[in-house]
C-alpha positions in Angstrom: 43.2 -2.2 -26.0 39.5 -2.1 -25.8 37.5 0.9 -27.0 36.2 1.7 -23.5 39.7 1.9 -22.1 40.8 4.1 -25.0 37.8 6.3 -24.3 38.7 6.6 -20.6 42.4 7.3 -21.5 41.4 10.0 -23.9 38.8 11.5 -21.5 41.2 11.7 -18.6 43.8 13.4 -20.9 41.1 15.9 -22.1 39.8 16.6 -18.6 43.5 17.2 -17.5 43.4 14.7 -14.7 46.1 12.4 -16.3 48.5 15.3 -17.0 48.0 16.4 -13.3 48.6 12.9 -12.1 51.9 12.7 -14.1 52.9 16.0 -12.6 52.1 14.8 -9.1 54.2 11.6 -9.8 57.1 13.8 -11.0 57.0 16.1 -8.0 56.9 13.0 -5.8 60.0 11.6 -7.7 58.1 8.5 -8.7 59.3 6.3 -11.6 56.6 6.2 -14.2 55.9 3.5 -16.8 53.1 2.4 -19.0 50.7 -0.1 -17.5 47.9 -2.1 -18.8 44.7 -0.7 -20.4 46.0 2.8 -20.9 47.1 3.3 -17.3 50.4 4.8 -16.1 52.0 3.2 -13.1 54.1 5.4 -10.9 56.1 3.8 -8.1 58.4 5.1 -5.4 56.3 8.1 -4.6 58.0 9.9 -1.6 55.9 12.6 0.0 53.9 11.6 3.1 50.6 12.9 1.7 48.2 11.4 0.9 48.3 8.7 3.5 47.5 5.7 1.4 49.3 2.7 -0.1 48.3 4.0 -3.5 46.2 6.7 -5.0 44.9 7.6 -8.5 44.8 10.8 -10.4 43.2 10.4 -13.9 44.9 7.3 -15.4 48.0 7.6 -13.2 48.2 5.0 -10.4 50.7 6.3 -7.8 52.3 4.1 -5.2 55.1 4.2 -2.8 55.9 0.5 -3.4 56.6 -1.2 -6.8 53.6 -2.2 -8.9 54.8 -5.7 -9.3 53.7 -9.2 -8.2 50.5 -9.2 -6.1 50.1 -5.4 -6.3 49.3 -5.8 -10.0 46.2 -7.8 -8.9 43.6 -6.6 -6.5 45.1 -3.2 -5.7 45.7 -2.3 -9.3 42.1 -3.3 -10.1 40.9 -1.1 -7.2 42.9 1.9 -8.4 41.8 1.4 -12.0 38.2 1.7 -10.8 39.2 5.1 -9.4 40.5 6.1 -12.9 36.9 5.4 -14.2 35.6 7.6 -11.4 37.9 10.5 -12.5 36.6 10.0 -16.1 32.9 9.8 -15.0 33.2 13.0 -13.0 35.1 14.9 -15.7 38.3 15.1 -13.7 37.8 18.4 -11.8 34.6 17.2 -10.0 36.1 14.0 -8.7 38.3 15.6 -6.0 35.7 17.7 -4.2 33.2 14.8 -4.4 35.8 12.4 -3.0 36.6 14.8 -0.1 32.9 15.0 0.7 32.6 11.2 0.6 35.6 10.9 2.9 34.1 13.4 5.4 30.8 11.6 5.3 32.5 8.2 5.9 34.5 9.6 8.8 31.3 11.1 10.3 29.3 7.9 9.9 32.0 5.3 10.8 35.1 7.1 12.2 37.0 5.7 9.2 37.8 7.6 6.0 36.9 4.8 3.6 34.3 2.4 5.1 31.3 4.6 4.0 33.0 6.4 1.2 31.0 5.7 -1.9 34.0 5.9 -4.2 36.0 3.4 -2.1 33.1 1.0 -1.8 32.5 1.1 -5.5 36.2 0.5 -6.1 36.2 -2.5 -3.6 37.1 -1.8 0.0 39.2 -4.9 0.6 41.0 -4.7 -2.7 42.1 -1.2 -1.7 43.4 -2.4 1.7 40.4 -1.0 3.6 38.1 -2.7 6.1 34.4 -2.4 6.4 33.3 -1.0 9.8 29.8 -0.6 11.1 27.9 2.7 10.7 27.0 4.6 13.7 23.5 6.0 14.1 23.3 9.6 12.9 22.1 10.8 16.3 25.3 9.5 17.9 27.6 11.3 15.4 28.1 14.6 17.2 29.2 12.9 20.4 31.5 10.5 18.5 33.1 13.4 16.6 33.7 15.3 19.9 35.3 12.2 21.4 37.6 11.7 18.4 38.6 15.3 18.4 39.5 15.2 22.1 41.8 12.2 21.5 43.9 14.2 19.0 
C-alpha cells in the first residue's frame, strides 16, 4: 500500500472517524471486510438513514448492497474520495461542513448533491448523482417556499 494511503488510514484512526464508521456499520448490522488501500467495506447496512446508495465515515465505506462487481469501480472511487475528505477535515469537522454544503446545494439547486462541494469533488456521476442547474440567488426564497408547501 502506498504511503499516502497509510497516512490517510492512520489519520482517520487517530481522528476517530474510522472507529465511528466501524461502529455505525455494526449498529446497522453490516458485514465488514478489508478493502483496497486501507479501506473497510461494509455491506448490507439496514437502517433507512442516511438516504444514499453508500456513505463513508473515515475509511469505512458503508453500503446497503454488496461491494462487488461494478460497485467496486466508480462508486468505490467516489466513496474513497470522501475518506480523504474526512482525513483532510480532521474527522470531526467533516460532518458539519458536509451538512452545510448539503444545505447550500439544496438552496441553490433543490438537490442535496448538485452544488455540494464535497460531492462535486468526489465526482457527482460516480456517486450516482446528477448535475442540475443553479437557480439565481434572488429566486431561492420563493423556490424554498414552494418546496416546503409540497411536503
